[in-house]
C-alpha positions as CSV (number, residue, x, y, z in Angstrom):
1,M,15.8,47.9,24.8
2,V,15.7,45.2,27.5
3,A,11.9,45.0,27.4
4,V,12.0,44.5,23.6
5,A,14.6,41.7,24.0
6,D,12.6,40.0,26.7
7,A,9.4,40.1,24.6
8,N,11.2,38.7,21.5
9,A,12.8,36.0,23.7
10,S,9.3,34.8,24.8
11,T,8.3,34.0,21.2
12,L,11.5,33.6,19.0
13,P,14.2,31.0,19.1
14,V,17.0,31.3,21.7
15,D,19.5,32.2,18.9
16,W,17.1,34.3,16.8
17,V,19.5,37.2,16.3
18,A,21.9,34.8,14.5
19,G,19.1,33.3,12.3
20,A,17.3,34.2,9.1
21,F,13.5,34.2,9.1
22,V,10.7,34.8,6.7
23,G,7.1,35.6,7.7
24,R,4.1,37.9,7.2
25,M,2.9,40.9,9.1
26,L,-0.3,42.9,8.8
27,T,0.2,46.5,7.9
28,D,-2.4,49.3,7.7
29,D,-2.4,48.6,3.9
30,G,-2.6,44.8,4.1
31,P,-0.4,41.8,4.5
32,S,3.3,42.0,3.7
33,P,6.1,39.4,3.6
34,I,9.0,40.2,5.9
35,L,12.5,39.0,6.4
36,V,14.2,39.1,9.9
37,L,17.9,39.1,9.4
38,G,20.4,39.7,12.2
39,G,17.6,40.9,14.4
40,Q,16.5,43.5,11.9
41,T,13.1,43.5,10.1
42,F,12.7,44.2,6.3
43,D,9.3,44.7,4.6
44,M,9.7,42.9,1.3
45,A,6.3,43.7,-0.3
46,R,7.9,46.0,-2.9
47,V,10.3,43.2,-3.9
48,A,8.0,40.2,-3.7
49,P,4.4,40.9,-2.6
50,T,3.8,37.4,-1.3
51,V,5.9,34.9,0.7
52,A,5.4,32.5,-2.1
53,A,7.0,34.9,-4.6
54,L,9.8,35.7,-2.2
55,V,10.6,32.0,-1.7
56,E,10.5,31.3,-5.4
57,A,12.9,34.2,-6.1
58,G,15.3,32.6,-3.6
59,D,16.9,35.9,-2.5
60,F,16.8,36.2,1.3
61,S,19.4,39.0,1.5
62,G,16.8,41.7,2.2
63,A,18.0,43.7,-0.8
64,G,15.4,46.1,-2.0
65,G,13.3,45.7,1.1
66,I,12.3,48.6,3.5
67,A,14.3,48.4,6.7
68,L,12.0,48.7,9.7
69,G,14.7,48.6,12.4
70,A,15.1,46.0,15.2
71,F,12.4,43.3,15.2
72,D,9.9,43.9,18.0
73,I,7.2,41.3,18.6
74,K,5.2,43.9,20.5
75,T,4.8,46.2,17.6
76,I,4.5,43.8,14.7
77,R,1.2,41.8,14.2
78,L,2.3,38.5,12.8
79,L,0.1,36.5,10.5
80,S,0.6,32.9,9.4
81,P,4.0,32.9,7.8
82,V,2.7,31.4,4.5
83,D,0.3,32.7,2.0
84,L,-0.1,31.0,-1.5
85,Q,1.5,27.8,-0.5
86,C,-0.7,24.7,-0.1
87,V,-0.9,23.4,3.5
88,K,-0.2,19.7,3.5
89,A,0.2,17.3,6.4
90,A,1.7,13.9,6.9
91,G,-0.1,11.7,9.4
92,V,0.8,8.6,11.5
93,T,4.6,9.2,11.2
94,F,5.4,8.1,14.8
95,A,4.8,4.8,16.5
96,V,2.7,6.2,19.4
97,S,0.5,8.2,17.1
98,A,-0.1,5.0,15.0
99,I,-1.2,3.1,18.1
100,E,-3.5,6.0,19.1
101,R,-5.1,6.1,15.6
102,V,-5.8,2.4,15.7
103,I,-7.4,2.9,19.1
104,E,-9.6,5.7,17.7
105,E,-10.7,3.5,14.9
106,R,-11.4,0.4,17.1
107,A,-13.3,2.5,19.6
108,R,-15.3,4.2,16.8
109,G,-14.6,7.5,18.4
110,D,-15.9,6.5,21.8
111,W,-13.4,7.5,24.4
112,S,-14.8,5.0,27.0
113,A,-13.7,2.0,25.0
114,A,-10.2,3.3,24.4
115,S,-8.3,2.1,27.5
116,A,-8.8,-1.6,27.0
117,I,-8.0,-1.4,23.3
118,R,-4.8,0.5,24.1
119,A,-3.6,-2.1,26.6
120,R,-4.0,-5.0,24.2
121,L,-2.5,-3.2,21.2
122,E,0.6,-1.9,23.1
123,A,1.2,-5.3,24.5
124,R,1.4,-6.7,21.0
125,V,3.2,-4.1,19.0
126,G,4.5,-1.4,21.5
127,G,8.2,-2.1,21.1
128,S,8.4,-3.6,17.6
129,I,6.5,-0.9,15.8
130,R,9.0,1.8,17.1
131,S,12.0,0.1,15.4
132,V,10.6,-1.2,12.2
133,V,11.5,0.6,9.0
134,P,8.3,1.5,6.9
135,G,8.1,-0.6,3.7
136,S,10.8,-3.0,4.8
137,P,10.6,-6.8,5.0
138,A,10.4,-6.6,8.8
139,A,7.4,-4.3,8.4
140,A,5.8,-6.8,6.1
141,A,6.4,-9.6,8.6
142,L,4.9,-7.4,11.4
143,K,1.9,-6.8,9.2
144,R,1.3,-10.5,8.7
145,A,1.5,-11.1,12.5
146,L,-1.0,-8.4,13.3
147,I,-3.4,-9.6,10.6
148,E,-3.3,-13.1,12.3
149,D,-4.0,-11.5,15.6
150,G,-6.9,-9.5,14.2
151,L,-5.2,-6.2,15.0
152,W,-4.3,-4.9,11.6
153,S,-5.6,-1.4,10.7
154,Q,-5.4,1.1,7.8
155,Y,-3.5,3.3,10.2
156,L,-0.8,0.7,10.7
157,E,-0.7,0.5,6.9
158,V,0.4,4.1,6.6
159,A,2.6,3.8,9.7
160,I,4.8,0.9,8.5
161,G,3.8,0.4,4.8
162,P,5.6,1.9,1.8
163,D,3.2,4.8,1.3
164,A,2.9,7.7,3.7
165,E,-0.4,9.4,4.6
166,V,-0.3,12.9,3.1
167,F,-3.4,15.1,3.1
168,T,-4.4,18.7,2.7
169,K,-4.7,20.3,6.1
170,A,-6.1,23.8,5.1
171,P,-7.0,25.9,2.1
172,V,-4.6,28.5,0.8
173,L,-4.6,31.6,3.1
174,A,-6.7,29.8,5.7
175,S,-4.0,29.1,8.3
176,L,-3.5,31.3,11.3
177,G,-0.5,32.7,13.1
178,A,0.8,33.2,16.6
179,D,-1.7,34.4,19.2
180,A,-4.7,33.7,17.1
181,D,-7.7,31.8,18.4
182,I,-7.7,28.2,17.0
183,G,-10.9,26.3,16.5
184,I,-12.4,22.9,17.2
185,R,-15.8,21.9,15.8
186,S,-18.5,22.8,18.2
187,D,-20.0,19.3,17.9
188,S,-16.7,17.5,18.8
189,T,-16.3,16.0,22.3
190,W,-12.9,14.2,21.9
191,N,-10.1,16.3,20.4
192,N,-6.5,17.4,20.9
193,P,-3.7,19.6,19.6
194,E,-1.0,18.1,17.5
195,P,2.3,20.0,18.0
196,E,4.5,19.6,15.0
197,I,7.3,20.9,12.9
198,A,6.4,21.9,9.4
199,L,8.7,22.3,6.4
200,L,8.5,25.1,3.9
201,V,9.1,23.7,0.4
202,D,9.5,25.6,-2.9
203,S,8.0,24.7,-6.3
204,R,11.2,22.7,-7.1
205,G,10.8,20.5,-4.1
206,R,13.6,22.1,-2.1
207,A,13.0,22.4,1.7
208,V,14.0,26.0,2.4
209,G,13.0,26.3,6.1
210,A,10.9,25.1,9.0
211,T,8.3,26.4,11.5
212,L,6.1,25.2,14.2
213,G,2.5,24.2,13.7
214,N,-0.7,22.9,15.4
215,D,-2.5,20.3,13.3
216,V,-5.7,20.5,15.4
217,N,-7.3,17.0,15.4
218,L,-10.8,15.7,16.2
219,R,-10.4,12.1,17.6
220,D,-14.1,11.4,17.7
221,F,-14.8,12.3,14.1
222,E,-11.8,10.5,12.6
223,G,-12.3,7.6,15.0
224,R,-15.8,7.0,13.6
225,S,-14.5,6.7,10.1
226,A,-11.2,7.5,8.4
227,L,-13.4,9.0,5.6
228,L,-14.2,11.8,8.0
229,L,-10.6,12.9,7.9
230,G,-11.6,16.1,6.1
231,K,-14.1,17.1,8.9
232,A,-11.6,16.1,11.6
233,K,-8.8,18.1,10.1
234,D,-10.0,21.0,8.0
235,N,-12.3,23.4,9.8
236,N,-12.4,27.2,10.3
237,A,-9.3,28.2,12.4
238,S,-8.1,24.7,12.7
239,C,-4.5,25.2,11.5
240,A,-1.9,27.4,13.1
241,L,1.7,28.1,11.9
242,G,4.5,30.3,13.2
243,P,5.7,32.4,14.7
244,L,8.2,32.7,11.7
245,I,9.8,30.3,9.3
246,R,13.4,29.8,10.0
247,L,15.4,29.5,6.8
248,F,18.0,26.8,6.4
249,D,21.6,28.1,6.4
250,D,25.0,27.2,7.8
251,G,23.7,27.6,11.3
252,F,20.4,25.8,11.0
253,T,19.9,22.8,8.8
254,L,17.5,19.9,8.2
255,D,19.5,17.9,10.7
256,D,18.4,20.3,13.3
257,V,14.8,19.5,12.4
258,R,15.6,15.7,12.4
259,H,16.8,16.0,16.0
260,A,14.5,18.7,17.4
261,E,12.5,18.4,20.5
262,V,9.0,19.8,20.3
263,R,7.4,20.7,23.6
264,L,3.7,21.1,24.3
265,R,2.0,22.9,27.2
266,I,-1.7,23.2,27.7
267,D,-3.1,25.5,30.4
268,G,-6.8,25.3,31.0
269,E,-9.0,28.0,32.5
270,D,-10.2,25.2,34.9
271,G,-6.6,24.9,36.2
272,Y,-5.8,21.8,34.2
273,E,-2.2,21.5,33.0
274,L,-0.6,19.1,30.5
275,D,2.9,18.9,29.3
276,G,4.1,16.7,26.4
277,V,7.3,16.2,24.4
278,S,7.7,15.1,20.8
279,N,11.3,14.0,19.8
280,M,11.8,14.2,16.0
281,A,14.6,11.6,16.3
282,E,11.8,9.0,16.7
283,I,10.0,9.8,13.5
284,S,9.5,6.7,11.3
285,R,10.0,8.4,8.0
286,D,12.7,10.9,7.1
287,P,11.3,14.5,6.4
288,L,12.8,14.5,2.9
289,D,11.0,11.2,2.2
290,L,7.7,12.8,3.2
291,V,8.5,15.7,0.9
292,R,9.3,13.3,-1.9
293,Q,6.0,11.4,-1.4
294,T,4.1,14.7,-1.3
295,L,5.6,15.6,-4.7
296,S,5.0,12.2,-6.2
297,E,2.9,12.8,-9.4
298,H,1.8,16.3,-8.2
299,Q,3.0,19.8,-8.7
300,Y,2.9,22.8,-6.4
301,P,3.8,25.9,-8.4
302,D,3.6,28.2,-5.4
303,G,5.3,25.7,-3.1
304,F,3.8,24.1,0.0
305,V,4.2,23.7,3.7
306,L,4.2,20.2,5.1
307,F,3.4,19.2,8.7
308,L,5.7,16.3,9.6
309,G,3.5,14.6,12.3
310,T,3.7,14.3,16.0
311,L,4.8,11.8,18.7
312,F,2.4,13.4,21.2
313,A,-0.3,10.9,22.4
314,P,-3.0,12.6,24.5
315,V,-3.8,9.9,27.0
316,Q,-3.6,11.9,30.3
317,D,-7.0,12.0,31.9
318,R,-8.6,15.4,32.2
319,D,-12.0,14.8,33.8
320,E,-13.3,11.2,34.0
321,P,-10.8,8.3,34.6
322,G,-10.0,6.6,31.3
323,R,-11.4,9.4,29.1
324,G,-8.0,10.8,28.3
325,F,-7.6,14.4,27.1
326,T,-9.9,16.6,25.3
327,H,-9.9,20.4,24.8
328,K,-12.0,22.9,26.7
329,I,-12.8,26.4,25.4
330,G,-10.2,28.8,26.7
331,D,-7.3,26.4,26.7
332,R,-4.0,28.1,26.1
333,V,-1.8,25.9,23.8
334,T,1.9,26.5,23.7
335,I,4.1,24.7,21.2
336,E,7.9,25.4,21.3
337,S,11.2,24.2,20.1
338,A,14.6,25.9,21.0
339,R,15.6,26.6,17.4
340,L,12.1,27.6,16.1
341,G,10.6,29.6,18.9
342,R,7.2,29.5,20.6
343,L,3.7,29.3,19.0
344,V,0.8,30.2,21.3
345,N,-2.9,30.0,20.5
346,R,-6.1,30.0,22.5
347,V,-8.9,27.4,21.9
348,T,-12.4,28.3,20.8
349,T,-14.9,26.7,18.5
350,S,-14.6,26.9,14.7
351,R,-18.1,28.5,14.8
352,D,-17.0,31.2,17.2
353,A,-13.6,31.9,15.8
354,D,-13.2,34.8,13.4
355,P,-14.6,33.7,10.0
356,W,-12.1,33.2,7.2
357,A,-12.8,36.1,4.9
358,F,-9.5,37.0,3.3
359,G,-9.0,34.5,0.4
360,I,-7.0,34.5,-2.8
361,G,-9.4,37.0,-4.5
362,A,-9.2,39.4,-1.6
363,L,-5.4,39.1,-1.6
364,M,-5.1,39.8,-5.3
365,A,-7.5,42.8,-5.0
366,N,-5.4,44.2,-2.1
367,L,-2.1,43.8,-3.9
368,A,-3.6,45.5,-7.0
369,R,-4.8,48.5,-5.0
370,R,-1.3,48.8,-3.5
371,G,0.3,48.6,-7.0
372,L,2.3,45.5,-6.0
373,L,1.1,43.0,-8.7
374,E,3.5,44.4,-11.2
375,T,6.4,43.3,-9.0
376,I,5.6,39.6,-9.5
377,K,7.9,38.1,-12.0
């Protein structure tokens, strides 16, 4: 029993037994949504065959599910905790990430030009951009000053302007879960993880829970042109979520997300180590405002998951002085937060990662074979 508890503690939140969680596991028959309540696991496939259907039903009591006993991370193969939800992401929601995006743009994806640009930009806006409220008169005044200095950028527009950057990170069913290999494009030479918290939102726009995510980013591609955002963000195996979604309740609320600390650890096979911290209290836009902007003039009938952005700025040199950080194959990426657990993935290329083969059609065919489609209301 102690061994099981130790294994769970290495992946789940410190208070996981007191929390309520939703996720997905792979069974011999196919993927099934699960609830973890009071430390116990319930297979909910016969009640709601997808996480999307379970969330839309809004019943997280475990009623009607198959009790599987105490949750044991060693015997359950976790998948990404979402299925039919759209995977969206908000970018440039922290001051440091805004500065780094401008550097990428000015350097045209060339790491060797980044250091001098960083010094000039931070000297001009480092303190003021942290405190300005997006869309406010003060933000407009800062924009005018930066335009006069020749430092304005489209990235600063979404950092301090009225409209947030919200984009589609991955197709439905393409995200990966804990312990999966994550992919960077084989032709990228400047890239990094983006450790984030992601909100699970139902079709009515209600945030029902939160999880950890890695919004893998290619700095060289997006730096050459913001129009390459799709190539920089959406590639095979480039999105990880998990380990489970913690549901909001009396013991875990949106305020816990607003004040969460997200820690990053990278361990390279070459002995390289990097530690980073992202404090959600420094986010420029409130999470619910990002949800509101995602829903503006758009509908999500199966709900969506929304990456909230990161404070992490990968400027620590790995090889050559001034080059900053970039991934190497075999890097072990650990993202953790006390109330959400630990998400661990290993880096490979998108070309060498397992190909994405289980899409919506395959899921529907699987559910039909298992006689589960009739349970969808």
